[in-house]
DSSP file (Angstrom, degrees, kcal/mol; ACC not computed):
  #  RESIDUE AA STRUCTURE BP1 BP2  ACC     N-H-->O    O-->H-N    N-H-->O    O-->H-N    TCO  KAPPA ALPHA  PHI   PSI    X-CA   Y-CA   Z-CA
    1    1 A S              0   0    0      0, 0.0     2,-0.6     0, 0.0     6,-0.1   0.000 360.0 360.0 360.0  26.8    0.0    0.0    0.0
    2    2 A V        -     0   0    0      4,-0.2     6,-0.0     1,-0.2    36,-0.0  -0.805 360.0-167.6 -92.9 124.0    2.9    2.3   -0.6
    3    3 A L        +     0   0    0     -2,-0.6    -1,-0.2     1,-0.3    35,-0.0   0.981  65.2  36.0 -74.4 -58.3    2.0    5.1   -3.1
    4    4 A F  S    S+     0   0    0     32,-0.1    -1,-0.3     1,-0.1     2,-0.2  -0.979 116.6  25.8-149.8 130.5    5.4    6.6   -4.0
    5    5 A P  S    S-     0   0    0      0, 0.0    -1,-0.1     0, 0.0     4,-0.0   0.693  88.7-127.2 -66.0 170.4    8.0    5.1   -4.3
    6    6 A K  S    S+     0   0    0     -2,-0.2     2,-0.3     2,-0.0    -4,-0.2   0.523  88.5  32.5 -67.8  -5.3    6.5    1.8   -5.2
    7    7 A R  S    S-     0   0    0     -6,-0.1     2,-0.1     0, 0.0    -4,-0.0  -0.968  84.8-106.2-147.2 160.2    8.5    0.0   -2.5
    8    8 A L        -     0   0    0     -2,-0.3     2,-0.1     1,-0.1    28,-0.1  -0.492  47.7 -96.1 -82.1 164.0    9.9    0.7    1.0
    9    9 A G        -     0   0    0     -2,-0.1    -1,-0.1     1,-0.0     3,-0.0  -0.332  31.4-131.4 -78.5 162.2   13.6    1.3    1.4
   10   10 A V    >>  -     0   0    0     -2,-0.1     4,-1.4     1,-0.1     3,-1.4  -0.824  29.0-104.0-109.5 153.2   16.1   -1.5    2.4
   11   11 A P  H 3> S+     0   0    0      0, 0.0     4,-2.7     0, 0.0     5,-0.2   0.804 118.7  59.3 -48.6 -37.0   18.7   -1.1    5.2
   12   12 A D  H 3> S+     0   0    0      1,-0.2     4,-2.2     2,-0.2     5,-0.1   0.885 104.1  51.1 -58.1 -39.4   21.5   -0.7    2.7
   13   13 A E  H <> S+     0   0    0     -3,-1.4     4,-1.7     2,-0.2    -1,-0.2   0.883 111.4  46.4 -66.6 -38.6   19.8    2.4    1.3
   14   14 A L  H  X S+     0   0    0     -4,-1.4     4,-2.3     2,-0.2    -2,-0.2   0.908 111.9  51.5 -69.3 -43.6   19.4    4.0    4.7
   15   15 A A  H  X S+     0   0    0     -4,-2.7     4,-2.3     1,-0.2    -2,-0.2   0.883 107.4  53.2 -59.9 -40.1   23.0    3.2    5.6
   16   16 A S  H  X S+     0   0    0     -4,-2.2     4,-2.2     2,-0.2    -1,-0.2   0.920 109.1  49.9 -63.9 -44.9   24.2    4.8    2.3
   17   17 A M  H  X S+     0   0    0     -4,-1.7     4,-2.1     1,-0.2    -2,-0.2   0.908 111.0  48.6 -62.7 -42.2   22.3    8.0    3.2
   18   18 A V  H  X S+     0   0    0     -4,-2.3     4,-1.7     2,-0.2    -1,-0.2   0.902 110.4  50.1 -63.1 -41.5   23.8    8.1    6.7
   19   19 A V  H  X S+     0   0    0     -4,-2.3     4,-2.4     1,-0.2     5,-0.2   0.922 110.9  50.8 -60.7 -45.2   27.3    7.6    5.3
   20   20 A E  H  X S+     0   0    0     -4,-2.2     4,-1.8     1,-0.2    -2,-0.2   0.870 109.5  50.2 -63.7 -38.2   26.7   10.4    2.8
   21   21 A C  H  < S+     0   0    0     -4,-2.1    -1,-0.2     1,-0.2    -2,-0.2   0.836 114.2  45.1 -66.5 -32.7   25.4   12.8    5.6
   22   22 A I  H  < S+     0   0    0     -4,-1.7    -2,-0.2    -5,-0.2    -1,-0.2   0.887 119.6  38.3 -80.3 -38.3   28.5   12.1    7.7
   23   23 A T  H  < S+     0   0    0     -4,-2.4     2,-0.7    -5,-0.2    -2,-0.2   0.708  92.7  94.4 -90.5 -20.6   31.1   12.4    4.9
   24   24 A N    ><  -     0   0    0     -4,-1.8     3,-1.5    -5,-0.2    -1,-0.0  -0.640  58.3-162.0 -82.9 112.5   29.5   15.3    3.0
   25   25 A S  T 3  S+     0   0    0     -2,-0.7    -1,-0.2     1,-0.3    -4,-0.0   0.672  86.7  64.7 -69.6 -16.8   31.2   18.5    4.3
   26   26 A Y  T 3  S+     0   0    0     -3,-0.0     2,-0.5     2,-0.0    -1,-0.3   0.596  78.2  96.3 -81.2 -13.6   28.3   20.6    2.9
   27   27 A M    <   +     0   0    0     -3,-1.5     2,-0.3    -7,-0.2     0, 0.0  -0.689  50.3 159.0 -79.9 122.4   25.7   19.0    5.2
   28   28 A N        -     0   0    0     -2,-0.5    -3,-0.0     1,-0.0    -2,-0.0  -0.855  62.2 -21.6-153.1 111.0   25.4   21.4    8.1
   29   29 A A  S    S+     0   0    0     -2,-0.3     2,-0.3     1,-0.2    -2,-0.0   0.884  88.2 149.6  59.5  44.0   22.4   21.6   10.6
   30   30 A E        -     0   0    0      2,-0.0     2,-0.6     0, 0.0    -1,-0.2  -0.805  45.8-134.8-108.2 151.7   19.9   19.9    8.3
   31   31 A T        -     0   0    0     -2,-0.3     2,-0.6     2,-0.0     0, 0.0  -0.917  20.9-165.5-102.0 121.0   16.9   17.8    9.2
   32   32 A I        -     0   0    0     -2,-0.6     2,-0.6     2,-0.0    -2,-0.0  -0.941  10.3-147.0-111.9 118.6   16.7   14.7    7.0
   33   33 A R        -     0   0    0     -2,-0.6     2,-0.8     1,-0.1     3,-0.4  -0.757   8.2-165.9 -85.0 123.4   13.3   12.9    7.1
   34   34 A V        +     0   0    0     -2,-0.6    -1,-0.1     1,-0.2    -2,-0.0  -0.617  56.5 104.2-110.1  71.2   13.9    9.2    6.6
   35   35 A D  S >  S-     0   0    0     -2,-0.8     3,-1.5     4,-0.0    -1,-0.2   0.359  84.9-119.1-130.1  -3.0   10.3    8.3    5.9
   36   36 A G  T 3  S-     0   0    0     -3,-0.4   -32,-0.1     1,-0.3     3,-0.1   0.742  75.1 -58.0  70.9  20.7   10.3    7.7    2.1
   37   37 A G  T 3  S+     0   0    0      1,-0.3     2,-0.6    -4,-0.1    -1,-0.3   0.438 105.0 130.8  89.0  -2.2    7.7   10.4    1.6
   38   38 A I    <   -     0   0    0     -3,-1.5     2,-0.7   -35,-0.0    -1,-0.3  -0.768  43.9-157.3 -88.7 123.6    5.2    8.8    3.9
   39   39 A R        -     0   0    0     -2,-0.6    -3,-0.0    -3,-0.1    -4,-0.0  -0.893  10.0-146.6-102.6 113.4    3.8   11.2    6.5
   40   40 A M        -     0   0    0     -2,-0.7     3,-0.1     1,-0.1    -5,-0.0  -0.535  20.7-115.4 -75.2 136.6    2.4    9.4    9.5
   41   41 A P        -     0   0    0      0, 0.0    -1,-0.1     0, 0.0     0, 0.0  -0.418  39.2 -94.0 -68.1 149.9   -0.6   10.9   11.2
   42   42 A P              0   0    0      0, 0.0     0, 0.0     0, 0.0     0, 0.0  -0.260 360.0 360.0 -60.7 152.5   -0.1   12.2   14.7
   43   43 A K              0   0    0     -3,-0.1    -3,-0.0     0, 0.0     0, 0.0   0.479 360.0 360.0 -78.5 360.0   -1.1    9.8   17.5
């Protein structure tokens, strides 16, 4: 039931994003949403 993208991410993809955030010197004080575009409703 995932609309976009057509699948959920896999751990390797998340790990790749984390490595990029750590090694990229241009990343500074950013908030990265790791939800694949899915916005969960508040509880």
